[in-house]
Legacy VTK file of the C-alpha trace (Angstrom):
# vtk DataFile Version 3.0
C-alpha trace
ASCII
DATASET POLYDATA
POINTS 609 float
-26.868 -102.300 148.413
-30.376 -102.302 149.486
-32.557 -101.797 146.588
-34.636 -99.178 148.258
-31.889 -96.892 149.215
-29.094 -95.491 146.893
-26.427 -95.770 149.916
-24.479 -98.403 151.702
-25.098 -98.860 155.486
-28.090 -97.940 157.908
-27.484 -94.202 157.272
-26.477 -91.686 154.465
-22.810 -91.339 154.003
-21.284 -88.097 155.595
-19.708 -87.024 152.368
-19.381 -88.261 149.061
-16.693 -86.040 147.973
-13.474 -87.367 146.077
-10.341 -87.345 148.262
-7.910 -84.246 148.075
-4.624 -84.572 146.456
-2.917 -84.331 149.910
-4.871 -87.650 150.905
-3.634 -89.093 147.666
-0.113 -88.529 148.617
-0.370 -89.616 152.173
-2.286 -92.936 150.766
0.780 -93.529 148.530
3.308 -93.384 151.182
1.136 -95.611 153.427
1.238 -98.596 150.858
4.571 -98.002 150.602
5.409 -98.116 154.387
2.815 -101.187 154.568
5.132 -102.973 151.863
8.044 -101.965 154.065
6.203 -103.760 157.316
6.123 -106.997 154.812
2.070 -107.109 155.152
1.475 -108.509 152.030
2.326 -111.808 150.543
4.773 -112.618 147.724
3.235 -114.220 144.600
4.941 -117.500 145.082
3.423 -117.948 148.425
0.007 -116.690 147.108
0.493 -119.599 144.351
1.060 -122.143 146.982
-2.048 -121.162 149.133
-4.248 -121.729 145.991
-2.441 -125.141 145.173
-3.173 -126.262 148.911
-6.638 -125.097 148.654
-7.227 -126.851 145.587
-5.873 -130.444 147.398
-8.187 -129.630 150.167
-11.086 -129.348 147.684
-10.178 -132.622 146.247
-9.789 -134.475 149.757
-13.105 -132.607 151.154
-14.966 -134.637 148.203
-12.941 -138.012 148.489
-13.913 -137.834 152.531
-17.743 -137.045 151.685
-17.696 -140.147 149.170
-15.896 -142.626 151.722
-18.614 -141.888 153.875
-21.373 -142.224 151.552
-20.322 -145.616 150.825
-20.291 -146.468 154.211
-23.823 -145.232 154.540
-24.925 -147.540 151.657
-25.003 -145.033 148.620
-23.962 -146.563 145.292
-20.666 -145.269 143.500
-22.740 -142.979 141.364
-24.737 -141.532 144.213
-21.595 -141.695 146.509
-19.653 -139.517 143.832
-22.651 -137.094 143.234
-22.668 -136.079 146.935
-19.989 -133.825 146.647
-18.323 -131.249 149.369
-17.342 -128.095 149.199
-15.089 -126.007 150.801
-15.497 -122.036 151.483
-12.826 -119.820 152.969
-13.306 -116.829 155.441
-11.709 -114.418 157.580
-8.600 -112.479 156.600
-8.154 -114.953 153.674
-11.659 -114.707 152.128
-11.308 -110.527 152.767
-8.116 -110.575 150.794
-5.996 -108.906 154.002
-3.955 -112.061 155.066
-0.278 -111.593 155.251
2.741 -114.064 155.145
2.229 -116.932 157.450
-1.429 -116.233 157.920
-3.753 -119.018 158.688
-6.582 -120.014 156.394
-9.983 -120.222 158.010
-11.863 -122.883 155.864
-15.349 -124.692 155.914
-16.168 -127.740 154.960
-19.662 -127.841 154.033
-21.369 -131.442 153.622
-24.625 -133.331 152.811
-26.744 -134.501 155.614
-25.646 -138.151 155.789
-21.787 -137.076 156.943
-21.952 -136.716 160.618
-19.639 -134.507 162.789
-18.280 -137.594 164.375
-16.920 -138.344 160.674
-15.294 -135.255 160.466
-13.265 -136.088 163.409
-13.064 -139.817 162.836
-12.423 -139.900 158.972
-11.797 -136.707 157.679
-8.996 -136.060 160.243
-7.080 -139.186 159.721
-7.481 -138.520 156.290
-5.650 -135.250 156.781
-2.831 -136.940 158.769
-2.030 -139.043 155.687
-2.101 -136.109 153.153
0.668 -134.979 151.399
2.557 -132.329 152.659
0.833 -132.568 156.073
2.964 -131.684 159.316
0.601 -131.174 162.073
-3.141 -132.191 162.658
-5.171 -131.396 166.122
-8.772 -131.835 166.440
-11.099 -130.231 168.974
-14.285 -131.643 169.112
-15.673 -130.345 172.151
-14.655 -126.592 171.027
-17.534 -124.344 170.931
-17.034 -124.397 167.371
-15.558 -127.621 166.711
-12.268 -127.458 164.684
-9.561 -129.226 163.226
-5.956 -127.255 163.064
-3.689 -128.650 160.694
-0.412 -127.279 158.686
-0.152 -128.479 155.026
3.067 -127.587 153.001
3.636 -124.872 155.935
0.500 -123.312 155.771
-1.708 -123.304 158.682
-5.485 -123.971 158.199
-8.149 -124.445 160.404
-11.119 -126.466 159.169
-14.526 -126.062 160.470
-17.441 -128.137 159.360
-21.422 -127.509 158.499
-23.775 -130.134 157.604
-26.847 -128.872 155.550
-30.119 -130.922 154.940
-29.282 -131.788 151.781
-28.580 -135.155 150.181
-25.661 -133.432 147.999
-23.536 -130.438 147.807
-23.112 -128.986 144.279
-20.222 -127.007 143.254
-22.147 -123.864 142.405
-23.561 -123.925 145.996
-23.906 -120.029 147.515
-24.420 -119.819 151.364
-26.349 -116.568 151.067
-29.637 -118.206 151.086
-30.816 -118.214 154.958
-33.199 -121.143 154.125
-29.822 -123.103 154.028
-29.759 -122.668 158.057
-32.836 -124.552 158.741
-33.113 -127.726 160.457
-29.125 -127.134 161.422
-27.912 -127.436 165.112
-26.281 -124.528 166.771
-22.731 -125.678 166.251
-23.357 -125.778 162.393
-25.054 -122.304 162.312
-21.881 -121.240 163.755
-19.513 -122.656 161.624
-21.625 -120.962 158.898
-22.076 -117.622 160.104
-18.393 -117.418 159.932
-18.515 -117.579 155.946
-21.633 -115.817 155.698
-20.372 -113.115 157.677
-17.221 -112.222 155.430
-18.864 -112.531 152.354
-21.750 -109.908 153.546
-18.885 -107.336 154.795
-17.214 -107.750 151.410
-21.100 -107.048 149.493
-21.651 -103.966 151.434
-18.174 -101.916 150.952
-18.428 -99.475 148.234
-14.956 -100.407 146.983
-13.330 -103.264 147.844
-9.691 -102.568 147.151
-10.062 -99.620 149.466
-11.633 -101.389 151.988
-8.757 -104.046 152.225
-6.045 -101.268 152.075
-7.357 -99.820 155.042
-8.379 -102.940 156.567
-4.370 -103.934 156.414
-3.182 -100.650 157.977
-5.850 -101.268 160.889
-4.884 -104.773 161.632
-1.611 -104.188 161.515
-2.284 -100.896 164.006
-4.064 -102.725 166.430
-1.431 -105.991 166.475
1.250 -103.390 167.181
-0.587 -101.667 169.812
-1.888 -104.799 171.261
-5.407 -104.774 170.966
-5.923 -107.112 168.476
-7.345 -110.344 170.676
-11.263 -111.376 170.801
-10.459 -113.876 173.591
-8.975 -111.217 175.783
-11.922 -108.530 175.471
-10.302 -106.407 172.735
-11.454 -106.813 168.993
-10.711 -109.847 166.940
-10.197 -109.956 162.837
-14.288 -109.732 162.196
-14.927 -106.770 164.370
-11.873 -104.710 163.035
-13.191 -105.578 159.329
-16.466 -104.121 160.425
-15.532 -101.028 161.776
-13.514 -100.312 158.593
-16.332 -101.217 156.425
-18.519 -98.867 158.456
-15.900 -95.826 157.621
-15.992 -96.961 153.879
-19.730 -96.872 154.026
-19.619 -93.311 155.199
-17.200 -92.146 152.862
-17.778 -94.012 149.586
-15.389 -92.152 147.322
-12.557 -91.796 149.829
-9.407 -93.880 149.047
-7.344 -95.918 151.660
-5.434 -92.400 153.545
-8.477 -90.876 154.123
-10.673 -93.871 155.418
-7.643 -94.206 157.871
-7.721 -90.824 158.881
-11.569 -90.631 159.147
-11.550 -94.496 160.820
-9.468 -93.049 164.080
-11.639 -89.886 164.299
-14.998 -91.482 164.287
-13.834 -94.381 166.583
-12.525 -92.206 169.835
-15.663 -90.384 169.626
-18.331 -93.089 169.106
-21.039 -92.966 171.441
-20.911 -96.652 172.988
-23.128 -98.543 173.671
-24.511 -97.179 170.366
-24.127 -99.802 168.041
-22.114 -100.096 164.699
-24.083 -101.556 162.040
-23.307 -102.275 158.198
-27.396 -102.976 157.515
-30.392 -103.080 159.462
-30.753 -105.947 161.535
-33.086 -108.427 159.769
-35.509 -111.400 160.930
-35.089 -114.978 159.170
-36.723 -118.134 159.065
-35.226 -119.947 162.261
-36.330 -119.762 165.748
-32.752 -118.273 166.667
-31.413 -115.623 168.971
-31.038 -112.309 167.142
-29.478 -109.506 168.646
-31.987 -107.469 170.445
-30.679 -104.983 173.420
-34.429 -104.325 173.901
-35.529 -108.059 174.510
-32.136 -109.515 175.938
-30.689 -107.990 179.275
-27.571 -109.859 178.442
-27.295 -107.453 174.864
-27.786 -104.116 176.976
-24.835 -105.318 178.904
-22.621 -105.332 175.543
-20.113 -101.780 176.116
-19.039 -101.776 172.194
-21.640 -103.692 170.292
-20.527 -104.344 166.873
-23.239 -106.466 164.918
-22.367 -109.079 162.269
-24.225 -108.049 159.060
-25.403 -112.109 158.515
-28.506 -113.712 160.110
-28.613 -113.880 162.467
-27.176 -110.823 163.761
-24.810 -111.126 166.786
-22.205 -109.282 168.780
-19.069 -109.860 167.695
-17.578 -107.869 170.787
-19.773 -109.054 173.620
-15.896 -109.623 175.784
-15.113 -106.174 175.487
-15.047 -104.958 179.671
-14.909 -101.426 180.813
-10.898 -101.839 181.317
-10.263 -102.539 177.413
-12.693 -100.074 176.057
-10.859 -97.460 177.944
-7.447 -98.808 176.538
-8.808 -98.821 173.051
-10.453 -95.584 173.535
-6.952 -94.023 174.400
-5.382 -95.833 171.380
-7.829 -94.181 168.819
-7.079 -90.977 170.297
-3.462 -91.685 170.118
-4.097 -92.922 166.592
-6.107 -89.926 165.525
-3.342 -87.940 166.696
-0.847 -89.499 164.922
-2.709 -89.545 161.692
-3.591 -85.724 161.926
0.125 -85.122 161.845
1.095 -87.413 159.080
-1.984 -85.581 156.833
-0.334 -81.867 157.387
3.481 -83.751 156.559
4.464 -83.504 160.700
4.752 -87.114 161.212
5.440 -90.192 159.201
3.143 -93.449 159.066
5.676 -95.629 161.032
4.950 -93.869 164.126
1.693 -95.117 163.845
2.697 -98.802 163.815
5.565 -98.219 166.653
4.891 -101.103 169.163
2.985 -100.926 172.308
4.473 -100.249 175.796
2.522 -102.582 177.720
5.880 -103.977 180.060
6.779 -100.441 180.734
3.727 -98.815 181.217
2.863 -100.254 184.580
4.462 -100.718 188.114
2.565 -103.802 188.941
1.633 -106.952 187.044
-0.452 -110.090 187.741
1.095 -113.282 186.277
-1.261 -116.097 185.873
0.616 -119.137 185.109
-0.713 -122.159 183.508
1.624 -125.202 183.646
1.293 -128.907 183.072
3.411 -131.781 182.252
2.557 -132.978 178.570
2.398 -130.744 175.851
-0.801 -132.162 174.067
-2.516 -131.543 177.410
-1.200 -128.255 178.170
-2.272 -126.880 174.511
-5.893 -127.325 175.954
-5.435 -126.528 179.580
-3.539 -123.073 178.577
-6.223 -121.972 175.860
-8.726 -122.956 178.781
-7.157 -120.633 181.410
-6.632 -118.034 178.528
-10.668 -117.981 177.647
-10.959 -117.273 181.578
-8.423 -114.180 181.814
-11.543 -111.644 180.841
-13.423 -113.005 183.729
-10.594 -112.249 186.028
-9.943 -108.738 184.776
-13.813 -108.045 185.198
-13.650 -108.965 188.811
-10.542 -106.756 189.085
-12.551 -103.984 188.032
-14.816 -103.813 190.894
-11.359 -103.686 193.526
-11.337 -100.447 195.136
-8.060 -98.168 194.104
-7.808 -100.047 191.113
-8.713 -97.818 187.988
-7.669 -100.384 185.371
-6.787 -104.077 184.520
-5.411 -104.209 181.090
-4.817 -107.636 180.310
-1.906 -108.473 177.431
-3.203 -110.013 173.907
-0.971 -113.331 174.672
0.660 -115.753 176.934
4.593 -116.666 176.845
5.304 -120.514 176.690
8.179 -121.932 178.206
9.429 -125.472 178.518
11.520 -126.325 181.881
13.459 -129.414 182.306
13.603 -130.231 185.823
15.659 -132.811 187.803
13.538 -132.858 190.742
10.165 -132.283 192.224
11.027 -129.341 194.160
12.355 -127.397 190.468
8.786 -129.158 189.173
6.991 -126.487 192.112
9.081 -123.650 191.147
8.578 -123.753 187.614
4.969 -124.191 187.851
4.811 -121.008 190.326
7.155 -119.053 188.025
10.479 -119.233 189.849
12.551 -120.555 187.110
16.361 -119.924 187.878
18.975 -119.500 185.082
20.214 -122.736 185.534
16.645 -124.475 185.203
15.816 -121.683 181.908
18.906 -122.673 180.317
18.882 -126.571 180.620
18.233 -128.564 177.421
16.635 -131.663 176.763
19.596 -133.628 176.143
20.733 -132.665 179.338
18.234 -134.637 181.335
17.980 -137.637 178.681
18.643 -140.952 180.444
18.231 -139.459 183.784
16.289 -140.809 186.621
12.850 -138.567 188.247
13.240 -135.974 185.590
10.152 -134.048 184.316
9.117 -131.559 181.643
7.165 -128.871 182.446
4.917 -126.806 179.960
4.155 -123.154 181.309
2.444 -120.636 179.924
2.258 -117.160 181.422
-0.306 -114.232 180.594
0.017 -110.769 181.880
-2.217 -108.263 183.118
-1.345 -104.620 184.095
-2.753 -102.985 187.117
-3.283 -98.991 187.157
-4.000 -97.656 190.734
-5.519 -94.478 191.196
-2.978 -91.301 192.622
-2.360 -91.215 196.268
-4.779 -88.645 197.421
-3.366 -85.610 199.378
-3.001 -85.927 203.398
-2.737 -89.744 202.739
-0.172 -91.278 204.966
1.907 -94.385 204.495
1.532 -97.393 202.091
-2.063 -98.427 200.667
-3.095 -101.906 200.737
-5.032 -103.028 197.688
-6.919 -106.381 198.619
-6.651 -108.293 195.481
-7.171 -111.894 197.159
-10.890 -112.097 196.647
-10.899 -112.017 192.464
-7.960 -114.316 192.480
-9.216 -116.617 194.381
-12.303 -116.725 192.602
-10.356 -117.200 189.372
-8.628 -120.076 190.301
-11.622 -121.732 191.763
-13.588 -120.865 188.237
-10.499 -122.362 186.017
-10.226 -125.566 188.026
-13.841 -126.243 187.261
-13.363 -127.182 183.782
-14.849 -130.444 183.390
-11.093 -131.738 182.534
-9.206 -130.096 185.086
-6.768 -132.701 186.947
-4.958 -131.163 190.162
-2.316 -133.898 189.727
-1.477 -132.767 185.874
-2.247 -128.919 186.008
-1.316 -126.095 187.774
-2.566 -122.426 187.797
-1.000 -119.771 189.486
-1.824 -116.254 190.199
1.087 -113.704 191.972
1.621 -110.193 191.529
5.213 -109.189 190.058
6.613 -105.549 190.079
7.702 -104.242 186.894
11.513 -104.318 187.578
11.032 -107.989 188.056
9.416 -109.165 184.579
11.122 -111.797 183.163
13.607 -111.156 179.902
11.186 -112.805 177.736
8.683 -110.573 177.880
11.175 -107.807 176.647
12.678 -107.421 172.737
16.410 -107.386 172.726
17.857 -104.113 174.148
14.208 -103.093 175.183
14.567 -104.497 179.036
14.465 -101.415 181.482
17.440 -101.285 184.035
16.688 -103.091 187.052
16.552 -101.291 190.459
19.366 -101.731 192.482
18.186 -104.211 195.528
18.573 -103.453 199.154
19.678 -106.578 200.912
16.982 -108.822 202.408
14.248 -106.548 200.722
13.805 -108.624 198.012
12.893 -105.381 195.662
11.989 -106.037 192.112
11.054 -109.864 192.840
7.515 -111.185 192.426
5.194 -112.294 195.821
3.544 -115.793 195.638
1.991 -117.798 198.727
3.014 -121.475 198.483
3.610 -122.687 201.765
5.809 -125.416 200.326
8.534 -123.276 198.805
11.908 -123.102 200.128
13.107 -120.751 203.198
14.019 -117.446 202.408
11.827 -116.826 199.443
9.739 -114.032 199.419
5.986 -114.294 200.822
2.894 -114.536 198.713
0.472 -112.033 197.664
-2.717 -113.353 196.104
-3.297 -116.683 195.365
-3.932 -120.471 195.536
-1.064 -122.054 193.615
-1.636 -125.441 192.482
1.651 -127.245 191.742
0.955 -129.977 189.066
2.519 -133.148 188.041
4.822 -135.614 190.156
5.451 -133.326 192.984
3.907 -135.124 196.299
3.939 -131.529 198.110
1.370 -129.960 195.687
-0.418 -127.242 197.165
-4.151 -127.900 197.212
-4.938 -125.232 199.295
-3.933 -121.899 201.089
-4.779 -118.576 202.383
-4.306 -115.741 200.291
-3.282 -112.599 201.997
-4.005 -109.130 201.199
-1.732 -107.228 198.548
0.350 -104.099 199.566
1.014 -101.791 196.690
2.356 -98.172 196.510
0.548 -95.912 194.279
1.494 -95.387 190.593
1.609 -92.464 188.365
1.130 -94.895 184.967
-2.238 -95.996 183.585
-5.125 -94.433 182.691
-7.718 -92.939 184.650
-11.771 -92.714 183.700
-11.801 -89.567 186.155
-10.199 -87.956 183.704
-12.556 -88.163 180.954
-14.956 -85.549 180.588
-17.834 -86.499 177.687
-20.126 -84.540 176.240
-22.616 -86.185 173.528
-23.356 -83.913 170.241
-24.886 -85.417 167.057
-23.053 -86.138 164.040
-24.542 -85.350 160.876
-25.356 -88.770 160.196
-27.460 -89.205 162.722
-25.159 -91.603 164.980
-24.343 -90.174 168.804
-20.962 -89.906 169.025
-18.898 -88.696 172.593
-16.551 -86.016 172.139
-13.729 -86.198 174.792
-12.832 -82.966 175.843
-9.487 -84.262 177.345
-7.406 -87.195 176.501
-8.047 -90.450 178.869
-5.071 -90.616 181.132
-4.816 -86.693 181.192
-3.496 -85.166 184.170
LINES 1 610
609 0 1 2 3 4 5 6 7 8 9 10 11 12 13 14 15 16 17 18 19 20 21 22 23 24 25 26 27 28 29 30 31 32 33 34 35 36 37 38 39 40 41 42 43 44 45 46 47 48 49 50 51 52 53 54 55 56 57 58 59 60 61 62 63 64 65 66 67 68 69 70 71 72 73 74 75 76 77 78 79 80 81 82 83 84 85 86 87 88 89 90 91 92 93 94 95 96 97 98 99 100 101 102 103 104 105 106 107 108 109 110 111 112 113 114 115 116 117 118 119 120 121 122 123 124 125 126 127 128 129 130 131 132 133 134 135 136 137 138 139 140 141 142 143 144 145 146 147 148 149 150 151 152 153 154 155 156 157 158 159 160 161 162 163 164 165 166 167 168 169 170 171 172 173 174 175 176 177 178 179 180 181 182 183 184 185 186 187 188 189 190 191 192 193 194 195 196 197 198 199 200 201 202 203 204 205 206 207 208 209 210 211 212 213 214 215 216 217 218 219 220 221 222 223 224 225 226 227 228 229 230 231 232 233 234 235 236 237 238 239 240 241 242 243 244 245 246 247 248 249 250 251 252 253 254 255 256 257 258 259 260 261 262 263 264 265 266 267 268 269 270 271 272 273 274 275 276 277 278 279 280 281 282 283 284 285 286 287 288 289 290 291 292 293 294 295 296 297 298 299 300 301 302 303 304 305 306 307 308 309 310 311 312 313 314 315 316 317 318 319 320 321 322 323 324 325 326 327 328 329 330 331 332 333 334 335 336 337 338 339 340 341 342 343 344 345 346 347 348 349 350 351 352 353 354 355 356 357 358 359 360 361 362 363 364 365 366 367 368 369 370 371 372 373 374 375 376 377 378 379 380 381 382 383 384 385 386 387 388 389 390 391 392 393 394 395 396 397 398 399 400 401 402 403 404 405 406 407 408 409 410 411 412 413 414 415 416 417 418 419 420 421 422 423 424 425 426 427 428 429 430 431 432 433 434 435 436 437 438 439 440 441 442 443 444 445 446 447 448 449 450 451 452 453 454 455 456 457 458 459 460 461 462 463 464 465 466 467 468 469 470 471 472 473 474 475 476 477 478 479 480 481 482 483 484 485 486 487 488 489 490 491 492 493 494 495 496 497 498 499 500 501 502 503 504 505 506 507 508 509 510 511 512 513 514 515 516 517 518 519 520 521 522 523 524 525 526 527 528 529 530 531 532 533 534 535 536 537 538 539 540 541 542 543 544 545 546 547 548 549 550 551 552 553 554 555 556 557 558 559 560 561 562 563 564 565 566 567 568 569 570 571 572 573 574 575 576 577 578 579 580 581 582 583 584 585 586 587 588 589 590 591 592 593 594 595 596 597 598 599 600 601 602 603 604 605 606 607 608
């Protein structure tokens, strides 16, 4: 809390009152429901994490000592060089659950380089007790080593400070520690500094944690928990909950959750969410400032990190994902309102999304390759660009919304011929190929393994206007072609080893793996020769009698000698659909809330007819 004010945050609280008896009752039932939903880790697993982190801390000191000796330091100086780990993310916030990873920052002295981190520390990890997986990604925006120790996933970042040694009592709160650091080190330090600052800026840490556990579970179930796909990531959700805690400093979790949905649904974006005033610091680095930077003005839902240098944690949000989240805030507010008055249960808030039932048409984006390690990087690259495709689709006439799903669906297919490789790379996986196992192809000549990840975007088309005759044509060839060109500009792209296909598919043609058991809707009865319920793609090299393509340039990878390196996209003819959202249904007015932050109030729900 700032010394010159008696409240948390950038404005006075809305209410300092205690929660009502009813709010206390629903908080008890909320915590019971969270336990039923298995969001809490067992004491045994928590103890295992502590033991693993203790071993990691020792390993980091051993790593720094080893590098120090190679730099010519004496035994005494090398041992005194130190090295320290800081956790951040959900573990540091205290809201991790079973199976959650631990985000861990390794802080090292100035004579230890980032190359040492990957050339020395990564091999040391591979040899450490209980380590089963190690994968370093030095070229990442924030260089990282992913590993699993005693069954616990850990993501390691590294930051080199301009200090000759790292003391055990080091704190990262001092902005001057950022002096003379490169941008990658500043980004690595930012995660830990932001997490600590969030905890410092909430009135009651336990209330914040209980509330955030609820919101994280809700956002995950509603498929809006993903920074890379244009929704909000863990830090952004934490900052939103922290802001509500600041506005109601004496409220308990049930009341915080109720206020969260009401206020977030009504928020007047792009009014930023701030936990503290943006501060200047000692560095010549960019601090979020929409008055100065046009790029910052384009942020649709700015949620600003509280640690220097202030950054926008939500720059990936698009018009479509904002509309989707606004609708989910409204639905959440309606459910919690019913919970408060005893007409609904908390379990209704955590019902699973209906993404694969919601739209009549979807886009499939299929990334494929012939090597598992290569595929992890290739599919990650494609996923990081999906948001760009969504933004391009938003400019297509008659398309009211492009809804990206938050994760891809991975599959490994064992193929006996180049023709099967082509079909798999284009998403045409027959039951025979899908059910084939690795042992079925072992020892056979000409076999190939195809690793594929399929991403989905739901397409909402505006209703057909009165008097319109015949089917309408929705031409999405330009955005999909531009997208494939963009992903193939990746510096490591190799068209003989990697494939990228974008195509449209009807809801009735979605594969079984996107549905839970028993959740698949009945398939439509198909008329002979129409191919109803099947997808469309455009490879000129596919066998005859396959449906004609609709959208993109399929690039077929690996051994195939008939790889399609170019083809001409054709417009997609799609019939109108009633599902989805429409921005035309949102009537907005902007009153002032008592705490001085503009809030938009929708007079009708998004998507209302």
